[in-house]
Each structure stands twice: as C-alpha cells, then as structure tokens.
N, C-alpha and C positions, 0 to 999 in steps of 0.2 A: 550244941556239940561242936567242938573245934576239930575239924578234920585235918588240921595241919600238924597234929601231934606226931605222927610217924612218917607220913608221906604228904606230898602236896595234894591239895584238893583236886587239881586237874588230873593227876595220876589216878587217884581213887575213883573219880568220875569215869575216866576212860576204862578203868578195869571193870567197873560195873557195866558199862556199855558193851564191852567185849564179852562179858559173861552173858548178858541178855542175847547178844547175837549168837553165841554158841548154843544157848538153850533153845532158841528158835530153830536153829539148824538141826539140833538133835531130836526135836519132836516131829520133824517133817514126816518121817516114815510112819510114826504112830498116828499122826493126823490122817494120813492117807489110808492106813489100815482101818481106822475108825469110820471115817466118812464114806469110804468106798467099799469097805469089806464088812462093816458092822461089828468089828471087834471091840467089844465093850471094855476089855482090859486096856487096850490101846487108848481108848477115850479117857480112862482113869489116869493113865500116865500123862496124857496131854493136859488134863485139868490140873494135875499136880505141878507140872512144869510151868503152866500159865500162872499159877498162884505164886510160884517162886519168882517168875518174871515180874509180877505185880509188886512184890516186895522190893526187888532190886530197883525197879523203876521209881518207886516211892523214895527209897534211900537216895538215889541219884538226884531226884528233884529237890530234896531237902538240901543236899550238898551244893547243887547248882545255885539255889536261892541264897545260901550262906555265902558262897563265893561272890555272887553278884552284889549282895548287900555290903560285903567288905570293901568292894571297889567304890562304894558311894560314901564311905566314911572319910 
C-alpha cells in the first residue's frame, strides 16, 4: 500500500497516533466505571475501544515499516 497517495506518510501516521491518544483518553471514565464500579456495559465500551486502538496501531505499524523501508531504497 502506498500511503503517499493523498497525504504524506508522516502525516497519516501522526493522525493515527492522535486518534489512539484520543481513544485512550475517551475510555478512561468507562474503565474507571468497569474496574471500580463493576459496570459491565462500561467494560464492553472499553473492549470495543481497545479493539479499535489495536486496528489503528496495526495500521500505523505497517505505515511506519513502509516509510522506514523506503528510506533504505
């Protein structure tokens, strides 16, 4: 996948990093509700957000590897 099609790789990677940071911040209250209050619905929301974070992190890793390898060409 060539991530230079629309934006630079660095911009795309930083956007994903910022999305990850925002997701982590957004689930803090739900994590607190689940771990300290036993709210199972909050736990479900945390798991869903963590799955999304996993996908974003995987995409970012691929793009970082692509960018790194382009520098070796």
